[in-house]
MDTraj code that builds the backbone (N, CA, C; nanometers):
import mdtraj as md
import numpy as np

residues = "MET ASN ASP VAL LYS ILE SER VAL VAL ILE PRO VAL LYS ASP GLY GLU LYS HIS LEU ASP SER LEU LEU LYS ALA VAL PHE SER GLN ASN ILE ASN ALA GLU PHE GLU VAL ILE VAL VAL ASP SER GLY SER LYS ASP SER SER LEU ASP ILE ILE LYS GLU TYR PRO VAL LYS LEU TYR GLN ILE ASP ALA ARG ASP PHE ASN HIS GLY ILE THR ARG ASN LEU GLY VAL SER LYS ALA GLN GLY LYS TYR VAL ILE LEU MET THR GLN ASP ALA ILE PRO ARG ASN LYS ARG TRP MET ARG GLU LEU VAL GLU ASN LEU GLU ARG ASP GLY ARG ILE ALA GLY ALA TYR SER ARG GLN LEU PRO SER LYS ASP SER SER HIS LEU THR GLN VAL ARG VAL ASN SER PHE LEU THR SER LYS ARG GLU ARG ARG GLU SER GLN LEU ASN ASP ILE LYS ASP LEU".split()
xyz = np.array([
    [-0.4755, 0.7428, 3.7725],
    [-0.3674, 0.8281, 3.7276],
    [-0.3431, 0.8059, 3.5782],
    [-0.3234, 0.9133, 3.5065],
    [-0.3013, 0.9093, 3.3629],
    [-0.1529, 0.8924, 3.3330],
    [-0.1172, 0.7835, 3.2667],
    [0.0223, 0.7587, 3.2316],
    [0.0543, 0.7970, 3.0882],
    [-0.0451, 0.8452, 3.0145],
    [-0.0226, 0.8806, 2.8750],
    [0.0612, 1.0080, 2.8686],
    [0.1729, 0.9995, 2.8014],
    [0.2616, 1.1146, 2.7881],
    [0.2417, 1.1857, 2.6544],
    [0.2086, 1.1082, 2.5509],
    [0.1998, 1.1630, 2.4159],
    [0.0684, 1.1204, 2.3526],
    [0.0011, 1.2151, 2.2910],
    [-0.1200, 1.1862, 2.2143],
    [-0.0921, 1.2210, 2.0685],
    [-0.1178, 1.1265, 1.9808],
    [-0.1006, 1.1474, 1.8372],
    [-0.2401, 1.1610, 1.7774],
    [-0.2677, 1.2746, 1.7139],
    [-0.3995, 1.3021, 1.6575],
    [-0.3893, 1.2989, 1.5048],
    [-0.4749, 1.2175, 1.4436],
    [-0.4720, 1.2005, 1.2983],
    [-0.6132, 1.2165, 1.2411],
    [-0.6403, 1.3263, 1.1703],
    [-0.7668, 1.3363, 1.0978],
    [-0.7600, 1.2471, 0.9731],
    [-0.8692, 1.1784, 0.9421],
    [-0.8700, 1.0854, 0.8288],
    [-0.9961, 1.1048, 0.7454],
    [-0.9785, 1.0980, 0.6153],
    [-1.0910, 1.0923, 0.5199],
    [-1.0417, 1.0134, 0.3996],
    [-1.0957, 0.8940, 0.3811],
    [-1.0572, 0.8083, 0.2687],
    [-0.9051, 0.7960, 0.2580],
    [-0.8433, 0.7545, 0.3657],
    [-0.6972, 0.7497, 0.3727],
    [-0.6360, 0.6133, 0.3511],
    [-0.7097, 0.5207, 0.2906],
    [-0.6619, 0.3824, 0.2814],
    [-0.5255, 0.3678, 0.2144],
    [-0.4884, 0.4585, 0.1267],
    [-0.3628, 0.4442, 0.0518],
    [-0.2407, 0.4395, 0.1430],
    [-0.2383, 0.5247, 0.2460],
    [-0.1200, 0.5348, 0.3323],
    [-0.1464, 0.4976, 0.4778],
    [-0.2716, 0.4769, 0.5133],
    [-0.3095, 0.4636, 0.6539],
    [-0.2441, 0.3460, 0.7251],
    [-0.2394, 0.2310, 0.6625],
    [-0.1776, 0.1155, 0.7276],
    [-0.0286, 0.1410, 0.7518],
    [0.0405, 0.1961, 0.6527],
    [0.1836, 0.2277, 0.6687],
    [0.2042, 0.3306, 0.7787],
    [0.1164, 0.4298, 0.7845],
    [0.1268, 0.5333, 0.8875],
    [0.1094, 0.4735, 1.0265],
    [0.0015, 0.3996, 1.0473],
    [-0.0248, 0.3443, 1.1802],
    [0.0815, 0.2425, 1.2203],
    [0.1272, 0.1626, 1.1267],
    [0.2346, 0.0671, 1.1552],
    [0.3603, 0.1417, 1.2010],
    [0.3939, 0.2513, 1.1330],
    [0.5127, 0.3298, 1.1692],
    [0.4964, 0.3964, 1.3057],
    [0.3784, 0.4478, 1.3348],
    [0.3548, 0.5127, 1.4644],
    [0.3647, 0.4099, 1.5772],
    [0.3023, 0.2946, 1.5599],
    [0.3030, 0.1948, 1.6669],
    [0.4348, 0.1188, 1.6789],
    [0.5263, 0.1398, 1.5877],
    [0.6573, 0.0742, 1.5993],
    [0.7657, 0.1705, 1.6473],
    [0.7248, 0.2850, 1.7003],
    [0.8218, 0.3831, 1.7487],
    [0.9013, 0.3292, 1.8671],
    [1.0271, 0.3635, 1.8703],
    [1.1183, 0.3242, 1.9777],
    [1.1171, 0.4355, 2.0825],
    [1.0239, 0.4244, 2.1754],
    [1.0090, 0.5289, 2.2773],
    [0.9664, 0.4638, 2.4088],
    [1.0249, 0.5098, 2.5165],
    [0.9911, 0.4583, 2.6495],
    [0.8902, 0.5507, 2.7158],
    [0.7754, 0.5627, 2.6542],
    [0.6691, 0.6467, 2.7086],
    [0.5362, 0.5932, 2.6577],
    [0.4349, 0.6081, 2.7401],
    [0.3006, 0.5686, 2.6986],
    [0.2484, 0.6713, 2.5987],
    [0.1879, 0.6217, 2.4924],
    [0.1246, 0.7134, 2.3981],
    [-0.0069, 0.6543, 2.3498],
    [-0.0926, 0.7434, 2.3051],
    [-0.2215, 0.7042, 2.2502],
    [-0.2322, 0.7619, 2.1095],
    [-0.3128, 0.6975, 2.0285],
    [-0.3386, 0.7472, 1.8943],
    [-0.4882, 0.7738, 1.8832],
    [-0.5207, 0.8952, 1.8445],
    [-0.6596, 0.9382, 1.8292],
    [-0.6832, 0.9651, 1.6813],
    [-0.7815, 0.8969, 1.6248],
    [-0.8166, 0.9164, 1.4847],
    [-0.9546, 0.9799, 1.4786],
    [-0.9662, 1.0891, 1.4032],
    [-1.0952, 1.1523, 1.3795],
    [-1.1276, 1.1290, 1.2321],
    [-1.2239, 1.0412, 1.2071],
    [-1.2615, 1.0086, 1.0697],
    [-1.3827, 1.0909, 1.0295],
    [-1.3739, 1.1510, 0.9120],
    [-1.4848, 1.2342, 0.8651],
    [-1.5540, 1.1703, 0.7445],
    [-1.6165, 1.0568, 0.7705],
    [-1.7015, 0.9936, 0.6707],
    [-1.6297, 0.9174, 0.5614],
    [-1.5242, 0.8465, 0.5950],
    [-1.4523, 0.7686, 0.4936],
    [-1.5451, 0.6681, 0.4265],
    [-1.5328, 0.6570, 0.2943],
    [-1.6123, 0.5620, 0.2160],
    [-1.5270, 0.4454, 0.1667],
    [-1.3958, 0.4524, 0.1879],
    [-1.3068, 0.3444, 0.1453],
    [-1.2839, 0.2488, 0.2625],
    [-1.1752, 0.1774, 0.2642],
    [-1.1495, 0.0797, 0.3709],
    [-1.0760, 0.1386, 0.4915],
    [-1.0750, 0.2703, 0.5036],
    [-1.0039, 0.3347, 0.6155],
    [-1.0479, 0.2815, 0.7513],
    [-1.1777, 0.2697, 0.7736],
    [-1.2261, 0.2250, 0.9047],
    [-1.1822, 0.0822, 0.9353],
    [-1.1798, -0.0032, 0.8352],
    [-1.1319, -0.1406, 0.8562],
    [-0.9846, -0.1404, 0.8964],
    [-0.9056, -0.0563, 0.8325],
    [-0.7629, -0.0461, 0.8653],
    [-0.7454, 0.0079, 1.0069],
    [-0.8183, 0.1130, 1.0394],
    [-0.8090, 0.1759, 1.1715],
    [-0.8411, 0.0751, 1.2818],
    [-0.9421, -0.0069, 1.2595],
    [-0.9857, -0.1023, 1.3622],
    [-0.8843, -0.2134, 1.3887],
    [-0.7826, -0.2243, 1.3058],
    [-0.6760, -0.3226, 1.3279],
    [-0.5726, -0.2736, 1.4296],
    [-0.5851, -0.1500, 1.4719],
    [-0.4871, -0.0892, 1.5627],
    [-0.5569, -0.0398, 1.6891],
    [-0.4830, -0.0308, 1.8005],
    [-0.5426, 0.0160, 1.9268],
    [-0.5537, 0.1687, 1.9318],
    [-0.6413, 0.2214, 1.8492],
    [-0.6602, 0.3662, 1.8439],
    [-0.7932, 0.4034, 1.9077],
    [-0.8046, 0.5289, 1.9443],
    [-0.9333, 0.5836, 1.9873],
    [-0.9936, 0.6488, 1.8635],
    [-1.1057, 0.5971, 1.8193],
    [-1.1686, 0.6434, 1.6961],
    [-1.2892, 0.7307, 1.7274],
    [-1.2910, 0.8476, 1.6665],
    [-1.4052, 0.9384, 1.6745],
    [-1.4502, 0.9640, 1.5317],
    [-1.5799, 0.9513, 1.5094],
    [-1.6323, 0.9702, 1.3752],
    [-1.7210, 1.0931, 1.3701],
    [-1.7017, 1.1715, 1.2654],
    [-1.7859, 1.2882, 1.2420],
    [-1.8399, 1.2789, 1.0996],
    [-1.9464, 1.3502, 1.0745],
    [-2.0031, 1.3548, 0.9409],
    [-1.9088, 1.4333, 0.8495],
    [-1.8995, 1.3923, 0.7259],
    [-1.8111, 1.4600, 0.6298],
    [-1.8445, 1.6083, 0.6190],
    [-1.9707, 1.6432, 0.6347],
    [-2.0110, 1.7845, 0.6254],
    [-1.9592, 1.8668, 0.7427],
    [-1.9225, 1.7998, 0.8523],
    [-1.8730, 1.8704, 0.9707],
    [-1.7214, 1.8877, 0.9700],
    [-1.6547, 1.8344, 0.8669],
    [-1.5087, 1.8446, 0.8622],
    [-1.4650, 1.9889, 0.8419],
    [-1.3626, 2.0248, 0.9171],
    [-1.2954, 2.1538, 0.9053],
    [-1.1548, 2.1279, 0.9585],
    [-1.0528, 2.1708, 0.8863],
    [-0.9162, 2.1376, 0.9283],
    [-0.8893, 2.1743, 1.0743],
    [-0.9255, 2.2936, 1.1152],
    [-0.9001, 2.3367, 1.2526],
    [-0.9912, 2.2700, 1.3538],
    [-1.1205, 2.2708, 1.3272],
    [-1.2174, 2.2160, 1.4221],
    [-1.1963, 2.0655, 1.4407],
    [-1.1684, 1.9947, 1.3330],
    [-1.1473, 1.8499, 1.3425],
    [-1.0239, 1.8184, 1.4263],
    [-0.9165, 1.8916, 1.4047],
    [-0.7958, 1.8713, 1.4857],
    [-0.8221, 1.9089, 1.6316],
    [-0.8945, 2.0172, 1.6525],
    [-0.9273, 2.0577, 1.7895],
    [-1.0110, 1.9514, 1.8606],
    [-1.0994, 1.8842, 1.7886],
    [-1.1761, 1.7747, 1.8486],
    [-1.0804, 1.6662, 1.8960],
    [-0.9865, 1.6279, 1.8116],
    [-0.8883, 1.5269, 1.8504],
    [-0.8068, 1.5704, 1.9704],
    [-0.7635, 1.6951, 1.9705],
    [-0.6848, 1.7473, 2.0830],
    [-0.7683, 1.7479, 2.2105],
    [-0.8971, 1.7800, 2.1995],
    [-0.9828, 1.7836, 2.3193],
    [-0.9989, 1.6448, 2.3817],
    [-0.9802, 1.5407, 2.3043],
    [-0.9897, 1.4037, 2.3550],
    [-0.8553, 1.3514, 2.4053],
    [-0.7492, 1.4258, 2.3793],
    [-0.6134, 1.3819, 2.4126],
    [-0.5885, 1.3864, 2.5625],
    [-0.5135, 1.2877, 2.6116],
    [-0.4768, 1.2813, 2.7527],
    [-0.3289, 1.3090, 2.7751],
    [-0.2513, 1.3136, 2.6692],
    [-0.1071, 1.3290, 2.6827],
    [-0.0633, 1.4689, 2.7190],
    [0.0548, 1.4770, 2.7769],
    [0.1183, 1.6055, 2.8052],
    [0.1554, 1.6741, 2.6740],
    [0.1943, 1.5924, 2.5757],
    [0.2330, 1.6427, 2.4444],
    [0.1353, 1.5896, 2.3405],
    [0.1033, 1.6735, 2.2418],
    [0.0148, 1.6337, 2.1333],
    [0.0906, 1.6473, 2.0018],
    [0.0888, 1.5407, 1.9248],
    [0.1488, 1.5415, 1.7917],
    [0.0348, 1.5395, 1.6911],
    [0.0295, 1.6414, 1.6060],
    [-0.0719, 1.6485, 1.5015],
    [-0.0115, 1.5956, 1.3721],
    [-0.0805, 1.5017, 1.3102],
    [-0.0315, 1.4413, 1.1866],
    [-0.1382, 1.4502, 1.0789],
    [-0.0997, 1.4140, 0.9581],
    [-0.1959, 1.3953, 0.8505],
    [-0.1942, 1.2478, 0.8120],
    [-0.2957, 1.2053, 0.7414],
    [-0.3110, 1.0630, 0.7103],
    [-0.2054, 1.0097, 0.6148],
    [-0.1295, 1.0976, 0.5524],
    [-0.0263, 1.0515, 0.4594],
    [0.1147, 1.0911, 0.5027],
    [0.1302, 1.1321, 0.6286],
    [0.2621, 1.1698, 0.6822],
    [0.3201, 1.0496, 0.7557],
    [0.4053, 0.9772, 0.6889],
    [0.4581, 0.8523, 0.7445],
    [0.5971, 0.8753, 0.8026],
    [0.6153, 0.8501, 0.9321],
    [0.7486, 0.8658, 0.9920],
    [0.8511, 0.7792, 0.9187],
    [0.9690, 0.8361, 0.8950],
    [1.0726, 0.7656, 0.8183],
    [1.1577, 0.6712, 0.9026],
    [1.1486, 0.6846, 1.0370],
    [1.2304, 0.5970, 1.1211],
    [1.1590, 0.5720, 1.2539],
    [1.2186, 0.4895, 1.3379],
    [1.1582, 0.4516, 1.4662],
    [1.1956, 0.5472, 1.5787],
    [1.2729, 0.6495, 1.5485],
    [1.3153, 0.7483, 1.6492],
    [1.2342, 0.8774, 1.6409],
    [1.1499, 0.8890, 1.5409],
    [1.0800, 1.0135, 1.5111],
    [1.0067, 1.0714, 1.6330],
    [0.9231, 0.9917, 1.6975],
    [0.8441, 1.0423, 1.8095],
    [0.9342, 1.0803, 1.9267],
    [1.0294, 0.9953, 1.9588],
    [1.1208, 1.0215, 2.0702],
    [1.1986, 1.1511, 2.0473],
    [1.2523, 1.1696, 1.9291],
    [1.3312, 1.2893, 1.9008],
    [1.2453, 1.4152, 1.9021],
    [1.1234, 1.4050, 1.8567],
    [1.0331, 1.5196, 1.8584],
    [1.0034, 1.5620, 2.0022],
    [0.9729, 1.4653, 2.0876],
    [0.9410, 1.4951, 2.2278],
    [1.0653, 1.5404, 2.3041],
    [1.1805, 1.4820, 2.2749],
    [1.3043, 1.5254, 2.3416],
    [1.3304, 1.6736, 2.3180],
    [1.2989, 1.7233, 2.2005],
    [1.3139, 1.8661, 2.1735],
    [1.2260, 1.9491, 2.2659],
    [1.1051, 1.9035, 2.2899],
    [1.0134, 1.9765, 2.3775],
    [1.0576, 1.9702, 2.5232],
    [1.1099, 1.8568, 2.5646],
    [1.1491, 1.8406, 2.7049],
    [1.2819, 1.9075, 2.7383],
    [1.3605, 1.9346, 2.6382],
    [1.4924, 1.9933, 2.6596],
    [1.4844, 2.1316, 2.7247],
    [1.3791, 2.2041, 2.6957],
    [1.3679, 2.3413, 2.7443],
    [1.2200, 2.3719, 2.7665],
    [1.1825, 2.4041, 2.8880],
    [1.0435, 2.4310, 2.9225],
    [0.9828, 2.5500, 2.8506],
    [1.0666, 2.6303, 2.7870],
    [1.0143, 2.7456, 2.7132],
    [0.9688, 2.7088, 2.5725],
    [1.0005, 2.5886, 2.5302],
    [0.9637, 2.5470, 2.3947],
    [0.8147, 2.5146, 2.3909],
    [0.7452, 2.5771, 2.2974],
    [0.6006, 2.5590, 2.2874],
    [0.5605, 2.4668, 2.1730],
    [0.6505, 2.4407, 2.0813],
    [0.6151, 2.3556, 1.9683],
    [0.7377, 2.3065, 1.8949],
    [0.7206, 2.1989, 1.8232],
    [0.8278, 2.1424, 1.7409],
    [0.7622, 2.0760, 1.6207],
    [0.8383, 2.0632, 1.5141],
    [0.7856, 1.9942, 1.3973],
    [0.8936, 1.9063, 1.3373],
    [0.8512, 1.8153, 1.2539],
    [0.9427, 1.7215, 1.1898],
    [0.9683, 1.7630, 1.0460],
    [1.0784, 1.7163, 0.9960],
    [1.1098, 1.7383, 0.8553],
    [1.0055, 1.6663, 0.7703],
    [0.9603, 1.7314, 0.6642],
    [0.8602, 1.6730, 0.5755],
    [0.9225, 1.6438, 0.4395],
    [0.9065, 1.5205, 0.3966],
    [0.9585, 1.4778, 0.2669],
    [0.8448, 1.4190, 0.1846],
    [0.8477, 1.4370, 0.0532],
    [0.7421, 1.3782, -0.0293],
    [0.7556, 1.2264, -0.0340],
    [0.6437, 1.1593, -0.0500],
    [0.6498, 1.0133, -0.0623],
    [0.7098, 0.9767, -0.1977],
    [0.7663, 0.8583, -0.2027],
    [0.8335, 0.8134, -0.3252],
    [0.7376, 0.8025, -0.4437],
    [0.6103, 0.7770, -0.4151],
    [0.5148, 0.7605, -0.5246],
    [0.4372, 0.8880, -0.5574],
    [0.4778, 1.0008, -0.5008],
    [0.4076, 1.1260, -0.5299],
    [0.4480, 1.1784, -0.6679],
    [0.3630, 1.2622, -0.7222],
    [0.3897, 1.3188, -0.8546],
    [0.5109, 1.4118, -0.8493],
    [0.5660, 1.4391, -0.9651],
    [0.6815, 1.5296, -0.9726],
    [0.6443, 1.6669, -0.9155],
    [0.5254, 1.7157, -0.9498],
    [0.4805, 1.8456, -0.8998],
    [0.4736, 1.8458, -0.7473],
    [0.4186, 1.7409, -0.6889],
    [0.4118, 1.7314, -0.5424],
    [0.5513, 1.7286, -0.4823],
    [0.6428, 1.6544, -0.5427],
    [0.7798, 1.6486, -0.4912],
    [0.8454, 1.7861, -0.4934],
    [0.8272, 1.8592, -0.6013],
    [0.8841, 1.9942, -0.6107],
    [0.8228, 2.0846, -0.5045],
    [0.6910, 2.0790, -0.4894],
    [0.6234, 2.1645, -0.3913],
    [0.6683, 2.1329, -0.2490],
    [0.6651, 2.0046, -0.2111],
    [0.7021, 1.9664, -0.0745],
    [0.8486, 1.9994, -0.0475],
    [0.9349, 1.9763, -0.1435],
    [1.0772, 2.0067, -0.1241],
    [1.1051, 2.1561, -0.1152],
    [1.0084, 2.2391, -0.1531],
    [1.0269, 2.3839, -0.1410],
    [0.9831, 2.4364, -0.0040],
    [0.9156, 2.3540, 0.0761],
    [0.8714, 2.3958, 0.2091],
    [0.9915, 2.4120, 0.3012],
    [0.9825, 2.5057, 0.3928],
    [1.0874, 2.5197, 0.4945],
    [1.1019, 2.3921, 0.5760],
    [0.9922, 2.3213, 0.5951],
    [0.9958, 2.2001, 0.6775],
    [1.0597, 2.0810, 0.6071],
    [1.1006, 2.0976, 0.4820],
    [1.1675, 1.9875, 0.4120],
    [1.3197, 1.9971, 0.4218],
    [1.3693, 2.1063, 0.4743],
    [1.5146, 2.1283, 0.4795],
    [1.5791, 2.0461, 0.5907],
    [1.7034, 2.0069, 0.5683],
    [1.7799, 1.9296, 0.6667],
    [1.8229, 2.0134, 0.7870],
    [1.8462, 2.1395, 0.7640],
    [1.8985, 2.2254, 0.8697],
    [1.7946, 2.2455, 0.9798],
    [1.8435, 2.2473, 1.1009],
    [1.7578, 2.2755, 1.2161],
    [1.7174, 2.4224, 1.2095],
    [1.5925, 2.4500, 1.2351],
    [1.5431, 2.5871, 1.2313],
    [1.4785, 2.6178, 1.3651],
    [1.5208, 2.7266, 1.4254],
    [1.4632, 2.7694, 1.5525],
    [1.4226, 2.9149, 1.5418],
    [1.3137, 2.9488, 1.6059],
    [1.2733, 3.0887, 1.6165],
    [1.2182, 3.1102, 1.7565],
    [1.2246, 3.2329, 1.7993],
    [1.1862, 3.2639, 1.9366],
    [1.1000, 3.3885, 1.9385],
    [0.9951, 3.3830, 2.0177],
    [0.9117, 3.4997, 2.0424],
    [0.9464, 3.5513, 2.1806],
    [0.9812, 3.6750, 2.1887],
    [1.0159, 3.7332, 2.3179],
    [0.8948, 3.7920, 2.3879],
    [0.7903, 3.8151, 2.3127],
    [0.6718, 3.8782, 2.3677],
    [0.5517, 3.8320, 2.2863],
    [0.4368, 3.8269, 2.3477],
    [0.3149, 3.7862, 2.2786],
    [0.2876, 3.8771, 2.1591],
    [0.3348, 3.9995, 2.1659],
    [0.3161, 4.0943, 2.0554],
    [0.3911, 4.0500, 1.9303],
    [0.4911, 3.9634, 1.9463],
    [0.5685, 3.9154, 1.8318],
    [0.4882, 3.8215, 1.7424],
    [0.3744, 3.7742, 1.7930],
    [0.2901, 3.6871, 1.7107],
    [0.2348, 3.7684, 1.5979],
])
top = md.Topology()
chain = top.add_chain()
for i, resn in enumerate(residues, 1):
    res = top.add_residue(resn, chain, resSeq=i)
    for name in ("N", "CA", "C"):
        top.add_atom(name, md.element.get_by_symbol(name[0]), res)
traj = md.Trajectory(xyz[None], top)
């Protein structure tokens, strides 16, 4: 029987700068549910693989030439065992220990909910241009945002 409730999928390519902080934050989540972390590495040449091997992740490696944002994420999702899948990037570091629990609680609150996302904030060491760009995203706002599709035609 599969007890994994949540699968976290992280595509990686030369992610050593933030990878240890990311994995440490994911594995320190305050959640009463089994979760797995799936990393799809696309030919990292830095110390990413050494960092990844320090954590209990499922590692899948692909050639750098085979990387594609959609296909690589789909590979990770195809390996996932959880009821819920969280897609992350190698530099998206959760800001607190409640992040995963709160994200999943939103999905469980209503069976009609098909997706949820977290607020995105720029890292403290990012350039001014990056901070301006990230802060302009809808996903950087504090306000809760909900939208509903009443019919498949609304897509």
